[in-house]
DOGU-322439 format. One record per residue (C-alpha): residue number from 1; residue in three letters; y, z, x. Coordinates in steps of 0.5 Angstrom, whole numbers. Example, Ala and Ser with C-alpha at 12.3 -4.5 7.8 and 13.67 -1.06 7.14 Angstrom:
BEGIN
<1, ALA, <-9, 16, 25>> <2, SER, <-2, 14, 27>> 
This chain:
BEGIN
<1, MET, <25, 38, 22>> <2, ARG, <30, 42, 18>> <3, ALA, <35, 37, 19>> <4, LEU, <31, 31, 16>> <5, LYS, <30, 35, 10>> <6, VAL, <38, 36, 9>> <7, THR, <39, 29, 10>> <8, LYS, <33, 27, 5>> <9, VAL, <37, 32, 0>> <10, ALA, <43, 29, 1>> <11, ALA, <41, 22, 1>> <12, LEU, <38, 24, -6>> <13, ALA, <44, 28, -8>> <14, LEU, <48, 22, -7>> <15, THR, <44, 17, -11>> <16, PHE, <44, 22, -17>> <17, ALA, <51, 22, -17>> <18, TRP, <52, 14, -16>> <19, MET, <47, 13, -21>> <20, ALA, <51, 18, -26>> <21, GLY, <58, 15, -24>> <22, CYS, <55, 7, -26>> <23, SER, <52, 10, -33>> <24, SER, <59, 13, -34>> <25, THR, <62, 6, -36>> <26, SER, <57, 5, -42>> <27, THR, <61, 6, -48>> <28, GLN, <60, 5, -56>> <29, THR, <64, -1, -58>> <30, ASP, <66, -3, -65>> <31, SER, <62, 0, -71>> <32, SER, <61, -7, -74>> <33, ASP, <57, -9, -67>> <34, LEU, <52, -4, -68>> <35, SER, <46, -8, -68>> <36, GLY, <40, -4, -65>> <37, GLY, <38, -2, -58>> <38, MET, <38, 4, -54>> <39, GLY, <40, 10, -58>> <40, GLY, <43, 6, -64>> <41, THR, <48, 2, -60>> <42, ASP, <49, -5, -57>> <43, GLY, <50, -2, -50>> <44, ALA, <56, -6, -49>> <45, MET, <59, -4, -42>> <46, THR, <67, -4, -43>> <47, SER, <73, -3, -38>> <48, GLY, <80, -4, -40>> <49, MET, <84, -4, -46>> <50, GLY, <79, -2, -52>> <51, ASP, <77, -5, -58>> <52, SER, <81, -10, -62>> <53, GLY, <81, -16, -66>> <54, SER, <80, -23, -63>> <55, LEU, <83, -30, -65>> <56, SER, <78, -35, -65>> <57, GLY, <78, -43, -66>> <58, SER, <85, -45, -69>> <59, SER, <88, -39, -69>> <60, LEU, <89, -39, -61>> <61, PRO, <95, -39, -58>> <62, GLY, <98, -47, -58>> <63, ALA, <98, -47, -50>> <64, VAL, <91, -45, -50>> <65, ALA, <88, -48, -56>> <66, ASN, <85, -54, -53>> <67, LEU, <82, -51, -47>> <68, GLN, <75, -48, -46>> <69, THR, <74, -41, -48>> <70, VAL, <66, -41, -46>> <71, PHE, <65, -41, -38>> <72, TYR, <58, -42, -36>> <73, PHE, <54, -39, -30>> <74, ASP, <48, -41, -26>> <75, PHE, <41, -37, -26>> <76, ASP, <42, -30, -23>> <77, GLN, <49, -32, -21>> <78, SER, <56, -29, -22>> <79, THR, <60, -34, -19>> <80, VAL, <65, -38, -23>> <81, ARG, <63, -45, -23>> <82, SER, <68, -51, -21>> <83, ASP, <68, -54, -28>> <84, SER, <71, -48, -30>> <85, ILE, <77, -47, -25>> <86, ALA, <82, -52, -29>> <87, ASP, <81, -49, -36>> <88, LEU, <81, -42, -32>> <89, GLU, <87, -44, -28>> <90, ALA, <91, -46, -35>> <91, HIS, <89, -39, -39>> <92, ALA, <92, -35, -32>> <93, ARG, <98, -39, -33>> <94, TYR, <99, -37, -40>> <95, LEU, <97, -30, -39>> <96, ALA, <102, -30, -33>> <97, SER, <108, -33, -37>> <98, ASN, <106, -29, -43>> <99, PRO, <105, -21, -41>> <100, GLN, <104, -19, -48>> <101, ALA, <98, -23, -49>> <102, GLN, <91, -20, -48>> <103, VAL, <84, -23, -47>> <104, ARG, <77, -20, -47>> <105, LEU, <72, -23, -43>> <106, GLU, <65, -22, -46>> <107, GLY, <60, -23, -40>> <108, HIS, <53, -25, -42>> <109, ALA, <46, -27, -39>> <110, ASP, <40, -30, -42>> <111, GLU, <33, -26, -43>> <112, ARG, <30, -26, -37>> <113, GLY, <30, -19, -33>> <114, THR, <31, -12, -35>> <115, ARG, <36, -10, -41>> <116, GLU, <39, -6, -35>> <117, TYR, <40, -12, -30>> <118, ASN, <42, -17, -35>> <119, MET, <48, -12, -38>> <120, ALA, <50, -11, -30>> <121, LEU, <50, -19, -29>> <122, GLY, <54, -20, -36>> <123, GLU, <59, -15, -33>> <124, ARG, <59, -18, -26>> <125, ARG, <60, -25, -29>> <126, GLY, <66, -22, -33>> <127, ASN, <69, -18, -27>> <128, ALA, <68, -25, -23>> <129, VAL, <73, -29, -29>> <130, SER, <77, -23, -29>> <131, ARG, <79, -23, -21>> <132, PHE, <80, -30, -22>> <133, LEU, <85, -30, -28>> <134, MET, <88, -24, -23>> <135, VAL, <89, -28, -17>> <136, ASN, <92, -33, -21>> <137, GLY, <98, -28, -23>> <138, VAL, <95, -24, -29>> <139, SER, <96, -17, -30>> <140, SER, <90, -12, -30>> <141, GLY, <93, -10, -36>> <142, GLN, <92, -16, -40>> <143, VAL, <85, -17, -39>> <144, GLU, <78, -13, -41>> <145, VAL, <71, -14, -40>> <146, VAL, <65, -13, -44>> <147, SER, <58, -14, -43>> <148, TYR, <53, -15, -48>> <149, GLY, <48, -17, -43>> <150, GLU, <42, -21, -47>> <151, GLU, <44, -18, -53>> <152, LYS, <48, -23, -56>> <153, PRO, <45, -30, -55>> <154, ALA, <49, -36, -57>> <155, ILE, <42, -40, -58>> <156, MET, <35, -37, -60>> <157, GLY, <30, -40, -55>> <158, HIS, <25, -39, -49>> <159, ASP, <27, -45, -45>> <160, ASN, <31, -47, -40>> <161, SER, <36, -50, -45>> <162, SER, <37, -44, -49>> <163, TRP, <37, -40, -42>> <164, SER, <43, -44, -40>> <165, GLU, <47, -43, -46>> <166, ASN, <46, -36, -46>> <167, ARG, <49, -35, -39>> <168, ARG, <56, -34, -40>> <169, VAL, <63, -31, -41>> <170, GLU, <67, -32, -47>> <171, LEU, <75, -32, -46>> <172, LYS, <77, -29, -53>> <173, TYR, <85, -27, -54>> <174, VAL, <86, -21, -58>> <175, ASN, <91, -18, -62>> 
């Protein structure tokens, strides 16, 4: 009987330790990104280089200016889709040959599911793209993953069309 109580207490303690470890990845990003949410932050989960400016549109490096920078995911999935592979490989070649170049991978989810689940799903999606890049020669120091979950939708709406546009990872070159 006593061994059973000790086992339960140990399991409970490990659960709390695991939860505390998981919650420590949540940080506040740039103050210009504050848009409400819990405690006045947007709740972005980050790992990597920290926040810095990003290059957009015409200011992308020439070798990658014509490549796709938004990669979509299926519902409740964090697996890189086959229609993303060619462009991701080209980004990986550019990054591997330019070690000073850095990217931020911003993971997003649609509005379905809890806020916490969508934050984790956005991070899993960003990490999937990050792993793909690293397997293809990119250094881990060149990649930052940020999850916005459902907080920054690309399209406002409550239908399949809107949801499919919001399940994404945006690849942004940073300076």
